[in-house]
DRENLO-897959 format. One line per field, with one value per atom (N, C-alpha, C): x, y negated, z; atom name; residue number from 0. Coordinates in nm, 2 decimals. Atoms other than C-alpha are relative to their C-alpha. Layout:
x [X,...]
y [Y,...]
z [Z,...]
atomo [CA,...]
num [NUM,...]
***
This chain:
x [-0.05,-0.45,-0.09,0.08,-0.69,-0.11,0.11,-1.04,-0.10,0.15,-1.34,-0.12,0.14,-1.69,-0.08,0.10,-1.95,0.06,-0.04,-1.77,-0.08,0.09,-1.99,0.14,-0.10,-1.74,-0.09,0.02,-1.85,0.09,-0.09,-1.65,-0.11,0.10,-1.75,-0.04,0.09,-1.81,-0.10,0.15,-2.04,-0.09,0.09,-2.18,-0.04,-0.03,-2.09,0.06,-0.10,-2.05,0.06,-0.11,-1.77,0.01,-0.01,-1.74,-0.09,0.19,-2.09,0.05,0.01,-2.07,0.12,-0.16,-1.71,0.03,-0.04,-1.58,0.14,-0.11,-1.25,0.10,-0.05,-0.98,0.13,-0.15,-0.60,0.10,-0.11,-0.38,0.15,-0.16,-0.01,0.04,-0.07,0.21,0.00,0.08,-0.03,0.02,0.01,0.02,-0.12,0.12,-0.34,0.00,0.02,-0.38,-0.16,0.20,-0.72,0.08,0.00,-0.76,-0.15,0.11,-1.02,-0.02,-0.02,-1.12,0.01,0.00,-1.11,-0.13,0.09,-1.34,-0.08,0.06,-1.43,0.06,-0.02,-1.31,0.15,-0.12,-0.96,0.07,-0.06,-0.76,-0.12,0.07,-1.06,-0.01,-0.05,-0.98,0.12,-0.14,-0.65,-0.02,0.02,-0.72,-0.10,0.12,-1.00,0.04,-0.05,-0.76,0.10,-0.09,-0.53,-0.05,0.06,-0.75,-0.04,-0.07,-0.75,-0.15,0.12,-1.05,-0.09,0.07,-1.21,-0.07,0.12,-1.38,-0.07,0.08,-1.66,-0.04,0.08,-1.72,-0.15,0.13,-2.09,-0.06,0.03,-2.14,0.15,-0.07,-1.94,0.13,-0.14,-1.59,0.14,-0.11,-1.21,0.07,-0.08,-1.02,0.11,-0.18,-0.64,0.03,-0.06,-0.50,-0.12,0.11,-0.88,-0.04,0.05,-0.92,-0.05,-0.01,-1.12,0.11,-0.07,-0.95,-0.10,0.07,-1.22,0.01,0.00,-1.18,0.18,-0.16,-0.78,0.00,-0.03,-0.69,0.19,-0.11,-0.41,0.17,-0.20,-0.05,-0.05,0.01,-0.23,-0.02,-0.03,-0.25,0.12,-0.15,0.07,0.09,-0.01,0.18,0.03,0.09,0.00,0.05,-0.03,0.17,-0.08,0.11,-0.07,0.07,-0.10,0.14,-0.07,0.05,0.00,0.14,-0.09,0.24,-0.10,0.13,0.04,0.07,-0.05,0.02,0.03,-0.06,0.13,0.03,-0.04,0.34,0.00,0.05,0.29,0.19,-0.13,0.63,-0.04,0.02,0.69,0.12,-0.13,0.92,0.01,-0.05,1.15,-0.03,-0.07,1.18,0.06,-0.12,1.48,-0.04,-0.01,1.44,0.02,-0.03,1.62,-0.05,0.05,1.50,-0.16,0.14,1.11,0.05,-0.05,1.28,0.00,-0.09,1.43,-0.16,0.12,1.12,-0.14,0.11,0.86,0.03,-0.02,1.07,0.00,-0.03,1.13,-0.13,0.15,0.75,-0.05,0.04,0.67,0.03,-0.05,0.88,-0.02,0.05,0.77,-0.10,0.10,0.42,-0.01,-0.01,0.54,0.11,-0.09,0.72,0.15,-0.16,1.09,0.09,-0.05,1.34,0.04,-0.02,1.46,0.14,-0.10,1.73,0.16,-0.16,2.12,-0.02,-0.06,2.23,0.03,-0.02,2.45,-0.08,0.07,2.23,-0.08,0.10,1.97,0.04,-0.09,2.25,0.01,-0.02,2.31,-0.09,0.12,2.00,-0.05,0.07,1.90,0.11,-0.12,2.24,-0.05,0.03,2.15,-0.11,0.11,1.81,0.00,-0.01,1.88,0.12,-0.06,2.15,-0.07,0.10,1.93,-0.06,0.08,1.68,0.05,-0.10,2.02,-0.02,0.01,1.92,0.10,-0.11,2.19,-0.04,0.05,2.22,-0.01,0.00,2.27,-0.15,0.16,1.90,-0.10,0.10,1.79,0.04,-0.02,1.94,-0.12,0.11,1.67,-0.19,0.10,1.36,-0.13,0.06,1.09,-0.08,0.10,0.99,-0.01,-0.06,1.08,0.10,-0.05,1.21,0.02,-0.02,1.22,-0.12,0.09,1.11,-0.12,0.11,0.84,0.07,-0.04,1.06,0.09,-0.08,1.27,-0.11,0.13,0.91,-0.01,0.05,0.82,0.14,-0.10,1.17,-0.01,-0.03,1.19,-0.14,0.08,0.83,0.03,-0.05,0.96,0.10,-0.09,1.22,-0.02,0.02,1.04,-0.08,0.04,0.84,0.10,-0.15,1.20,0.00,-0.04,1.26,-0.13,0.12,0.90,-0.03,0.04,0.89,-0.10,0.11,0.49,-0.03,0.06,0.30,-0.09,0.13,0.01,0.05,-0.09,0.17,-0.12,0.11,-0.11,0.09,-0.08,0.07,-0.07,0.13,-0.17,0.05,-0.02,-0.11,0.16,-0.15,0.30,0.07,-0.08,0.38,-0.06,0.06,0.21,0.13,-0.12,0.46,0.16,-0.13,0.75,0.05,-0.09,1.00,-0.01,0.03,1.05,0.14,-0.08,1.39,0.00,0.05,1.25,-0.07,0.12,0.93,0.12,-0.03,1.18,0.09,-0.04,1.37,-0.10,0.11,1.06,-0.02,0.09,0.92,0.13,-0.12,1.27,-0.02,-0.01,1.26,-0.17,0.10,0.89,0.03,-0.05,0.98,0.14,-0.12,1.26,-0.08,0.07,1.00,-0.11,0.15,0.74,0.07,-0.01,0.75,-0.12,0.12,0.52,-0.06,0.02,0.46,-0.06,0.00,0.39,-0.14,0.12,0.07,0.03,0.01,0.06,-0.16,0.12,-0.22,0.04,-0.05,-0.14,-0.10,0.08,-0.36,0.07,-0.12,-0.27,-0.15,0.07,-0.45,0.06,-0.04,-0.22,0.06,-0.07,-0.10,0.14,-0.12,0.24,0.11,-0.03,0.34,0.01,0.06,0.17,0.17,-0.06,0.45,0.16,-0.13,0.76,-0.06,0.06,0.54,-0.14,0.10,0.37,-0.10,0.08,0.07,-0.08,0.10,-0.15,-0.05,0.13,-0.45,-0.05,0.03,-0.61,-0.17,0.11,-0.93,-0.04,0.08,-1.17,-0.06,0.09,-1.29,-0.10,0.10,-1.63,-0.12,0.10,-1.85,0.00,-0.02,-1.68,-0.03,-0.03,-1.75,0.09,-0.03,-1.54,-0.09,0.06,-1.69,0.07,-0.05,-1.45,0.12,-0.16,-1.14,0.06,-0.11,-0.86,0.11,-0.10,-0.54,0.11,-0.08,-0.25,-0.05,0.02,-0.40,-0.13,0.11,-0.72,0.08,0.01,-0.50,0.03,-0.07,-0.34,-0.17,0.14,-0.73,-0.04,0.07,-0.80,0.11,-0.11,-0.48,-0.04,0.00,-0.60,-0.15,0.14,-1.02,-0.05,0.08,-1.06,-0.14,0.05,-1.31,-0.14,0.13,-1.61,-0.10,0.09,-1.71,0.00,0.02,-1.66,-0.09,0.14,-1.88,-0.14,0.12,-2.12,-0.07,0.00,-2.08,-0.10,0.07,-2.14,-0.11,0.16,-2.47,-0.06]
y [-0.01,-1.42,0.13,-0.10,-1.08,-0.04,-0.01,-1.15,0.07,-0.13,-0.89,0.02,0.07,-0.98,0.08,-0.05,-0.76,0.13,-0.09,-0.46,0.10,-0.10,-0.19,0.08,-0.07,0.08,0.14,-0.15,0.45,0.07,-0.07,0.70,0.01,0.00,0.63,0.10,-0.14,1.02,0.01,-0.02,1.07,-0.08,0.10,0.75,0.05,-0.01,0.85,-0.13,0.13,0.56,0.03,-0.01,0.55,-0.13,0.17,0.14,-0.05,0.03,0.07,-0.14,0.12,-0.31,-0.03,0.07,-0.41,-0.12,0.14,-0.73,0.03,0.02,-0.79,-0.12,0.12,-1.09,0.04,-0.03,-1.05,-0.13,0.14,-1.35,-0.01,0.01,-1.47,0.05,0.02,-1.35,0.11,-0.08,-1.08,0.16,-0.12,-0.69,0.07,-0.08,-0.53,0.16,-0.15,-0.17,0.06,-0.08,0.05,0.12,-0.13,0.34,0.02,-0.08,0.60,0.11,-0.15,0.96,0.00,-0.07,1.16,-0.02,-0.01,1.06,-0.13,0.16,0.68,-0.11,0.12,0.50,-0.01,0.05,0.43,0.05,0.03,0.57,-0.08,0.09,0.45,-0.16,0.11,0.10,-0.03,0.02,0.12,0.02,-0.02,0.24,-0.13,0.12,-0.03,-0.12,0.17,-0.31,0.03,0.01,-0.18,0.00,0.03,-0.17,0.14,-0.11,0.23,0.03,0.03,0.25,0.13,-0.10,0.59,-0.06,0.03,0.39,-0.15,0.06,0.13,-0.12,0.12,-0.20,-0.04,-0.02,-0.21,-0.13,0.13,-0.54,-0.05,0.06,-0.80,-0.03,0.04,-0.93,0.00,0.01,-0.92,-0.12,0.10,-1.24,0.02,-0.01,-1.26,-0.15,0.12,-1.60,-0.07,0.05,-1.73,0.00,-0.07,-1.57,0.15,-0.07,-1.31,0.14,-0.07,-0.97,0.09,-0.09,-0.76,0.00,0.00,-0.87,0.05,-0.03,-0.78,0.16,-0.14,-0.46,0.05,-0.01,-0.26,-0.09,0.09,-0.42,-0.14,0.17,-0.81,0.02,-0.01,-0.71,-0.01,0.00,-0.59,-0.10,0.14,-0.89,-0.12,0.10,-1.07,-0.04,-0.02,-0.95,0.12,-0.14,-0.64,0.13,-0.11,-0.34,0.12,-0.12,-0.02,0.12,-0.12,0.28,0.09,-0.10,0.57,0.13,-0.14,0.88,0.13,-0.16,1.15,-0.06,0.02,0.98,0.11,-0.09,1.15,0.04,-0.05,1.34,-0.03,0.04,1.21,0.02,-0.07,1.42,-0.04,0.07,1.29,-0.16,0.14,0.93,0.01,-0.03,0.88,-0.15,0.15,0.65,-0.13,0.11,0.40,-0.03,0.09,0.34,-0.04,0.00,0.34,-0.15,0.11,0.10,-0.15,0.10,-0.14,-0.04,0.04,-0.13,-0.07,0.09,-0.22,-0.14,0.15,-0.51,-0.14,0.13,-0.66,-0.03,-0.01,-0.61,-0.12,0.14,-0.82,-0.14,0.14,-1.07,-0.10,0.09,-1.13,-0.05,0.00,-1.12,-0.14,0.10,-1.42,-0.09,0.09,-1.61,0.03,0.02,-1.51,0.07,-0.08,-1.40,0.16,-0.14,-1.01,-0.01,0.04,-0.95,0.09,-0.07,-0.84,0.12,-0.09,-0.51,0.04,0.01,-0.58,-0.07,0.11,-0.83,0.12,-0.13,-0.51,0.11,-0.14,-0.23,-0.08,0.06,-0.50,0.02,-0.02,-0.50,0.14,-0.14,-0.12,0.03,-0.05,-0.06,-0.05,0.09,-0.32,0.04,-0.05,-0.19,0.14,-0.18,0.21,0.01,0.00,0.13,0.01,0.06,-0.02,0.12,-0.13,0.29,0.12,-0.16,0.57,0.06,-0.06,0.65,0.06,-0.01,0.83,-0.08,0.06,0.64,0.11,-0.09,0.94,0.03,-0.04,1.03,-0.07,0.05,0.78,0.00,-0.05,0.93,0.10,-0.05,1.17,-0.02,0.07,1.18,-0.01,0.05,1.00,0.09,-0.08,1.20,0.16,-0.15,1.54,0.03,-0.07,1.75,-0.06,0.08,1.48,0.07,-0.08,1.60,-0.13,0.09,1.41,-0.13,0.12,1.15,-0.08,0.11,1.05,-0.04,0.10,1.00,-0.15,0.12,0.76,-0.11,0.12,0.58,-0.04,0.03,0.57,-0.11,0.11,0.38,-0.10,0.09,0.15,-0.09,0.11,0.05,-0.02,0.07,0.00,-0.13,0.10,-0.25,-0.09,0.12,-0.43,-0.04,0.06,-0.46,-0.11,0.08,-0.58,-0.15,0.10,-0.80,-0.07,0.04,-0.83,-0.07,0.06,-1.05,0.07,-0.08,-0.80,0.14,-0.12,-0.48,0.10,-0.09,-0.19,0.17,-0.11,0.14,0.13,-0.08,0.42,0.13,-0.14,0.68,0.00,-0.01,0.60,0.12,-0.09,0.83,0.13,-0.10,1.13,0.09,-0.06,1.40,-0.03,0.02,1.26,0.04,0.01,1.34,-0.11,0.12,1.13,-0.11,0.14,0.97,-0.07,0.02,0.98,-0.14,0.07,0.76,-0.11,0.14,0.50,-0.05,0.04,0.48,-0.10,0.08,0.36,-0.10,0.14,0.18,-0.13,0.07,0.00,-0.13,0.09,-0.10,-0.07,0.09,-0.21,-0.14,0.10,-0.44,-0.12,0.10,-0.61,-0.07,0.01,-0.68,-0.16,0.09,-0.88,-0.13,0.12,-1.27,-0.05,0.08,-1.54,-0.04,0.01,-1.56,0.15,-0.14,-1.15,0.10,-0.05,-0.94,0.15,-0.15,-0.61,0.09,-0.12,-0.35,0.12,-0.09,-0.04,0.10,-0.05,0.23,0.16,-0.09,0.51,0.11,-0.11,0.81,-0.02,0.00,0.78,-0.09,0.14,0.53,0.03,0.00,0.68,-0.12,0.11,0.48,-0.16,0.15,0.18,-0.03,0.03,0.23,-0.05,0.09,0.13,-0.14,0.16,-0.11,-0.04,0.05,-0.31,-0.08,0.04,-0.44,-0.16,0.10,-0.78,-0.01,-0.02,-0.65,0.17,-0.12,-0.31,0.00,0.04,-0.27,0.17,-0.14,0.07,0.03,-0.06,0.23,0.12,-0.14,0.47,-0.02,-0.04,0.56,-0.17,0.12,0.24,-0.13,0.17,-0.08,0.04,0.01,-0.17,-0.05,-0.01,-0.12,-0.06,0.07,-0.25,-0.06,0.06,-0.50,0.01,0.02,-0.57,-0.02,0.03,-0.62,0.13,-0.12,-0.36,0.11,-0.11,-0.20,0.03,-0.05,-0.08,0.14,-0.13,0.18,0.09,-0.06,0.28,0.12,-0.09,0.36,0.10,-0.11,0.54,0.13,-0.09,0.75,0.06,-0.07,0.86,0.03,-0.02,0.86,0.05,-0.04,0.94,-0.13,0.07,0.78,-0.01,-0.06,0.93,-0.12,0.15,0.62,-0.09,0.08,0.38,-0.01,-0.05,0.55,0.00,0.00,0.58,-0.15,0.15,0.20,-0.07,0.07,0.08,0.02,-0.04,0.30,-0.02]
z [0.13,0.08,-0.02,0.02,0.12,0.06,-0.05,0.13,-0.09,0.06,0.07,0.06,-0.04,0.05,-0.02,0.02,0.09,-0.12,0.16,-0.11,-0.01,0.01,-0.27,-0.11,0.11,-0.45,-0.02,-0.01,-0.59,-0.10,0.12,-0.80,-0.15,0.11,-1.15,-0.06,0.08,-1.27,0.02,-0.10,-0.98,0.01,-0.05,-0.89,0.15,-0.10,-0.56,0.10,-0.10,-0.29,0.09,-0.13,-0.08,0.12,-0.08,0.03,-0.06,-0.04,0.15,0.11,-0.07,0.25,0.08,-0.08,0.35,0.00,-0.01,0.47,0.08,-0.03,0.54,-0.05,0.05,0.57,0.05,-0.05,0.58,-0.05,0.04,0.64,-0.08,0.04,0.49,0.13,-0.10,0.71,0.08,-0.10,0.88,-0.07,0.05,0.88,0.08,-0.05,0.94,-0.08,0.04,0.96,0.07,0.04,0.86,0.05,-0.04,1.05,-0.01,0.01,1.00,0.00,0.05,1.01,-0.12,0.14,0.73,-0.11,0.11,0.44,0.04,-0.09,0.62,-0.17,0.08,0.30,-0.03,0.01,0.34,-0.13,0.14,0.02,-0.11,0.10,-0.19,0.04,-0.01,-0.04,-0.12,0.01,-0.14,-0.18,0.19,-0.55,-0.04,-0.01,-0.53,-0.03,-0.01,-0.47,-0.11,0.13,-0.70,-0.15,0.13,-0.99,-0.06,0.10,-1.05,-0.06,0.04,-1.32,0.03,-0.08,-1.17,0.09,-0.08,-0.93,-0.03,0.09,-1.01,0.10,-0.06,-0.81,0.00,0.05,-0.80,0.12,-0.08,-0.54,0.05,-0.07,-0.37,-0.06,0.08,-0.46,0.10,-0.05,-0.38,-0.03,0.04,-0.34,0.02,0.01,-0.39,0.02,-0.02,-0.30,-0.05,0.07,-0.39,-0.11,0.14,-0.70,0.01,0.01,-0.78,-0.08,0.12,-0.92,-0.08,0.06,-1.01,-0.18,0.16,-1.41,-0.02,0.04,-1.39,0.00,-0.03,-1.45,0.06,-0.08,-1.26,-0.07,0.03,-1.43,0.02,-0.03,-1.43,0.17,-0.18,-1.02,0.01,-0.09,-0.99,0.00,0.02,-1.16,0.03,-0.10,-0.95,0.12,-0.14,-0.65,0.10,-0.07,-0.55,-0.04,0.01,-0.49,0.09,-0.12,-0.35,-0.02,-0.01,-0.22,0.01,0.06,-0.29,0.11,-0.14,0.00,-0.07,0.05,-0.26,-0.16,0.12,-0.54,-0.09,0.10,-0.89,-0.04,0.05,-1.05,-0.18,0.14,-1.38,-0.10,0.04,-1.55,-0.19,0.11,-1.85,0.01,0.02,-1.71,0.13,-0.11,-1.52,0.11,-0.11,-1.20,0.00,0.02,-1.28,-0.08,0.13,-1.62,0.04,-0.05,-1.47,0.07,-0.03,-1.24,-0.06,0.11,-1.48,-0.09,0.09,-1.72,0.09,-0.11,-1.40,0.00,-0.02,-1.29,-0.10,0.14,-1.66,-0.03,0.05,-1.72,0.08,-0.09,-1.42,-0.01,0.06,-1.49,-0.13,0.12,-1.86,0.05,-0.03,-1.72,0.05,-0.04,-1.52,-0.03,0.07,-1.76,0.03,-0.07,-1.63,-0.05,0.07,-1.79,0.08,-0.08,-1.78,0.02,-0.04,-1.56,-0.07,0.05,-1.70,0.06,-0.03,-1.65,0.13,-0.11,-1.39,0.11,-0.09,-1.18,0.02,-0.01,-1.18,0.08,-0.07,-1.08,0.15,-0.09,-0.79,0.09,-0.08,-0.68,0.03,-0.04,-0.67,0.05,-0.07,-0.53,0.20,-0.13,-0.24,0.08,0.00,-0.22,0.08,-0.03,-0.19,0.08,-0.11,0.03,0.19,-0.11,0.30,0.04,-0.01,0.29,-0.05,0.00,0.31,-0.15,0.14,-0.06,-0.08,0.09,-0.28,-0.15,0.14,-0.55,-0.16,0.09,-0.78,-0.02,-0.02,-0.67,-0.08,0.09,-0.92,-0.13,0.09,-1.22,-0.04,0.03,-1.16,-0.08,0.06,-1.34,0.15,-0.12,-1.10,0.07,-0.09,-0.81,0.00,0.00,-0.93,0.04,-0.13,-0.72,0.14,-0.16,-0.38,0.05,-0.13,-0.08,0.04,-0.11,0.11,0.03,-0.06,0.28,-0.14,0.20,-0.11,-0.05,0.08,-0.26,0.08,-0.09,0.02,0.05,0.05,-0.02,-0.09,0.14,-0.36,-0.02,0.05,-0.33,0.08,-0.06,-0.06,-0.12,0.09,-0.30,-0.09,0.06,-0.54,0.03,-0.04,-0.35,0.06,-0.04,-0.22,-0.15,0.12,-0.61,0.00,0.04,-0.71,0.09,-0.09,-0.39,-0.01,0.01,-0.41,0.13,-0.13,-0.18,0.10,-0.08,-0.10,0.00,0.02,-0.01,0.06,-0.04,0.06,-0.01,0.00,0.20,0.06,-0.06,0.21,-0.01,-0.05,0.45,-0.02,0.06,0.37,0.15,-0.09,0.71,-0.04,0.01,0.55,-0.04,0.02,0.51,0.05,-0.02,0.69,0.13,-0.13,0.97,0.07,-0.11,1.26,-0.09,0.05,1.11,-0.15,0.13,0.74,0.02,-0.06,0.95,0.01,-0.03,1.09,-0.09,0.08,0.76,-0.06,0.08,0.56,0.12,-0.05,0.84,0.01,0.00,0.89,-0.16,0.13,0.47,0.02,0.02,0.53,0.09,-0.14,0.86,-0.06,0.07,0.64,-0.11,0.13,0.38,0.09,0.02,0.64,0.01,0.02,0.57,-0.02,-0.03,0.61,-0.11,0.12,0.26,-0.04,0.10,0.20,0.13,-0.11,0.40,-0.06,-0.01,0.45,0.09,-0.07,0.45,0.05,-0.06,0.64,0.03,-0.04,0.60,0.07,-0.05,0.83,0.08,-0.07,1.03,0.17,-0.16,1.35,0.06,-0.08,1.60,-0.03,0.00,1.56,-0.11,0.10,1.23,0.08,-0.04,1.39,0.15,-0.12,1.70,-0.11,0.10,1.41,-0.08,0.07,1.19,0.07,-0.11,1.47,-0.04,0.08,1.33,0.08,-0.06,1.39,0.06,-0.04,1.40,-0.05,0.01,1.34,0.02,0.06,1.17,0.01,-0.01,1.19,-0.09,0.13,0.87,-0.01,0.03,0.88,-0.06,0.09,0.61,-0.07,0.06,0.42,0.04,-0.04,0.63,0.13,-0.08,0.87,0.17,-0.07,1.21,0.16,-0.12,1.47,-0.04,0.00,1.48,0.15,-0.14,1.75,-0.03,0.01,1.80,0.02,0.00,1.84,0.09,-0.12,2.14,-0.04,0.07,1.96,-0.05,0.03,1.80,0.11,-0.12,2.13,0.07,-0.03,2.23,-0.06,0.07,1.96,-0.05,-0.01,1.98,0.14,-0.10,2.35,-0.02,0.00,2.28,-0.13,0.14,1.93,-0.01,0.10,1.68,0.07,-0.05,1.85,0.07,-0.11,2.12,-0.06,0.11,1.86,-0.12,0.09,1.59,0.08,-0.06,1.84,0.07,-0.02,1.99,-0.13,0.11,1.63,-0.07,0.06,1.50,0.11]
atomo [N,CA,C,N,CA,C,N,CA,C,N,CA,C,N,CA,C,N,CA,C,N,CA,C,N,CA,C,N,CA,C,N,CA,C,N,CA,C,N,CA,C,N,CA,C,N,CA,C,N,CA,C,N,CA,C,N,CA,C,N,CA,C,N,CA,C,N,CA,C,N,CA,C,N,CA,C,N,CA,C,N,CA,C,N,CA,C,N,CA,C,N,CA,C,N,CA,C,N,CA,C,N,CA,C,N,CA,C,N,CA,C,N,CA,C,N,CA,C,N,CA,C,N,CA,C,N,CA,C,N,CA,C,N,CA,C,N,CA,C,N,CA,C,N,CA,C,N,CA,C,N,CA,C,N,CA,C,N,CA,C,N,CA,C,N,CA,C,N,CA,C,N,CA,C,N,CA,C,N,CA,C,N,CA,C,N,CA,C,N,CA,C,N,CA,C,N,CA,C,N,CA,C,N,CA,C,N,CA,C,N,CA,C,N,CA,C,N,CA,C,N,CA,C,N,CA,C,N,CA,C,N,CA,C,N,CA,C,N,CA,C,N,CA,C,N,CA,C,N,CA,C,N,CA,C,N,CA,C,N,CA,C,N,CA,C,N,CA,C,N,CA,C,N,CA,C,N,CA,C,N,CA,C,N,CA,C,N,CA,C,N,CA,C,N,CA,C,N,CA,C,N,CA,C,N,CA,C,N,CA,C,N,CA,C,N,CA,C,N,CA,C,N,CA,C,N,CA,C,N,CA,C,N,CA,C,N,CA,C,N,CA,C,N,CA,C,N,CA,C,N,CA,C,N,CA,C,N,CA,C,N,CA,C,N,CA,C,N,CA,C,N,CA,C,N,CA,C,N,CA,C,N,CA,C,N,CA,C,N,CA,C,N,CA,C,N,CA,C,N,CA,C,N,CA,C,N,CA,C,N,CA,C,N,CA,C,N,CA,C,N,CA,C,N,CA,C,N,CA,C,N,CA,C,N,CA,C,N,CA,C,N,CA,C,N,CA,C,N,CA,C,N,CA,C,N,CA,C,N,CA,C,N,CA,C,N,CA,C,N,CA,C,N,CA,C,N,CA,C,N,CA,C,N,CA,C,N,CA,C,N,CA,C,N,CA,C,N,CA,C,N,CA,C,N,CA,C,N,CA,C,N,CA,C,N,CA,C,N,CA,C,N,CA,C,N,CA,C,N,CA,C,N,CA,C,N,CA,C,N,CA,C,N,CA,C,N,CA,C,N,CA,C,N,CA,C,N,CA,C,N,CA,C,N,CA,C,N,CA,C,N,CA,C,N,CA,C,N,CA,C,N,CA,C,N,CA,C,N,CA,C,N,CA,C,N,CA,C,N,CA,C,N,CA,C,N,CA,C,N,CA,C,N,CA,C,N,CA,C,N,CA,C,N,CA,C,N,CA,C,N,CA,C,N,CA,C,N,CA,C,N,CA,C,N,CA,C,N,CA,C,N,CA,C,N,CA,C,N,CA,C,N,CA,C,N,CA,C,N,CA,C,N,CA,C,N,CA,C,N,CA,C,N,CA,C,N,CA,C,N,CA,C,N,CA,C,N,CA,C,N,CA,C,N,CA,C,N,CA,C,N,CA,C,N,CA,C,N,CA,C,N,CA,C,N,CA,C,N,CA,C,N,CA,C,N,CA,C,N,CA,C,N,CA,C,N,CA,C,N,CA,C,N,CA,C,N,CA,C,N,CA,C,N,CA,C,N,CA,C,N,CA,C,N,CA,C,N,CA,C,N,CA,C,N,CA,C,N,CA,C,N,CA,C,N,CA,C,N,CA,C,N,CA,C,N,CA,C,N,CA,C,N,CA,C,N,CA,C,N,CA,C,N,CA,C,N,CA,C,N,CA,C,N,CA,C,N,CA,C,N,CA,C,N,CA,C,N,CA,C,N,CA,C,N,CA,C,N,CA,C,N,CA,C,N,CA,C,N,CA,C,N,CA,C,N,CA,C]
num [0,0,0,1,1,1,2,2,2,3,3,3,4,4,4,5,5,5,6,6,6,7,7,7,8,8,8,9,9,9,10,10,10,11,11,11,12,12,12,13,13,13,14,14,14,15,15,15,16,16,16,17,17,17,18,18,18,19,19,19,20,20,20,21,21,21,22,22,22,23,23,23,24,24,24,25,25,25,26,26,26,27,27,27,28,28,28,29,29,29,30,30,30,31,31,31,32,32,32,33,33,33,34,34,34,35,35,35,36,36,36,37,37,37,38,38,38,39,39,39,40,40,40,41,41,41,42,42,42,43,43,43,44,44,44,45,45,45,46,46,46,47,47,47,48,48,48,49,49,49,50,50,50,51,51,51,52,52,52,53,53,53,54,54,54,55,55,55,56,56,56,57,57,57,58,58,58,59,59,59,60,60,60,61,61,61,62,62,62,63,63,63,64,64,64,65,65,65,66,66,66,67,67,67,68,68,68,69,69,69,70,70,70,71,71,71,72,72,72,73,73,73,74,74,74,75,75,75,76,76,76,77,77,77,78,78,78,79,79,79,80,80,80,81,81,81,82,82,82,83,83,83,84,84,84,85,85,85,86,86,86,87,87,87,88,88,88,89,89,89,90,90,90,91,91,91,92,92,92,93,93,93,94,94,94,95,95,95,96,96,96,97,97,97,98,98,98,99,99,99,100,100,100,101,101,101,102,102,102,103,103,103,104,104,104,105,105,105,106,106,106,107,107,107,108,108,108,109,109,109,110,110,110,111,111,111,112,112,112,113,113,113,114,114,114,115,115,115,116,116,116,117,117,117,118,118,118,119,119,119,120,120,120,121,121,121,122,122,122,123,123,123,124,124,124,125,125,125,126,126,126,127,127,127,128,128,128,129,129,129,130,130,130,131,131,131,132,132,132,133,133,133,134,134,134,135,135,135,136,136,136,137,137,137,138,138,138,139,139,139,140,140,140,141,141,141,142,142,142,143,143,143,144,144,144,145,145,145,146,146,146,147,147,147,148,148,148,149,149,149,150,150,150,151,151,151,152,152,152,153,153,153,154,154,154,155,155,155,156,156,156,157,157,157,158,158,158,159,159,159,160,160,160,161,161,161,162,162,162,163,163,163,164,164,164,165,165,165,166,166,166,167,167,167,168,168,168,169,169,169,170,170,170,171,171,171,172,172,172,173,173,173,174,174,174,175,175,175,176,176,176,177,177,177,178,178,178,179,179,179,180,180,180,181,181,181,182,182,182,183,183,183,184,184,184,185,185,185,186,186,186,187,187,187,188,188,188,189,189,189,190,190,190,191,191,191,192,192,192,193,193,193,194,194,194,195,195,195,196,196,196,197,197,197,198,198,198,199,199,199,200,200,200,201,201,201,202,202,202,203,203,203,204,204,204,205,205,205,206,206,206,207,207,207,208,208,208,209,209,209,210,210,210,211,211,211,212,212,212,213,213,213,214,214,214,215,215,215,216,216,216,217,217,217,218,218,218,219,219,219,220,220,220,221,221,221,222,222,222,223,223,223,224,224,224,225,225,225,226,226,226,227,227,227,228,228,228,229,229,229,230,230,230,231,231,231,232,232,232,233,233,233,234,234,234,235,235,235,236,236,236,237,237,237,238,238,238,239,239,239,240,240,240,241,241,241,242,242,242,243,243,243,244,244,244,245,245,245,246,246,246,247,247,247,248,248,248,249,249,249,250,250,250]
***
């Protein structure tokens, strides 16, 4: 589903290279975890996949279902089925969460040549998704993420993912700022979406998230490259021993 070939990317405004020859393959149905120390390029990778315009790809390619996405803007990538859950979701005053969800969902349906959802069908979907995440439906009448706690913001991200039903889900440190109860609810929401035709790229610092969202593969990112890959036991090794040994071995 996702194949990254010799990817090089830099911050467009400064020219600082962050991703330096990254290679990665994620199959349909797979949950791949990306771990690494601060500054290794994890969040940059998520932004480049989503098409954020302040990052510039200078070399290599990103193939999604066999097709390059480099010439696609973020909206086109989203309509094609690529979803990014942010580490720090933005607050958008003046835009009701429910209205945001309706516009986003129908915009993607329109891009795929589908009819927009009628209000009763839309409300039914939202209520079912919110209930599965233990979200109060009244919260969705508030401006998007405004006044939400960290856990509420992350649940709202997973709610969007449930409604949009993407094929490639990129979770950028979704566990950041969550307590144990909120972490479990968010993880359960992610696990409910696991499917043979959907892949996840789970970016995290800590093994604790991977206790709840068990990965098929774990990849260690350092200085913009994948320096080691393995199964879920690699995450336990990192939790016990840190990154120093793997970095020294790669060097």
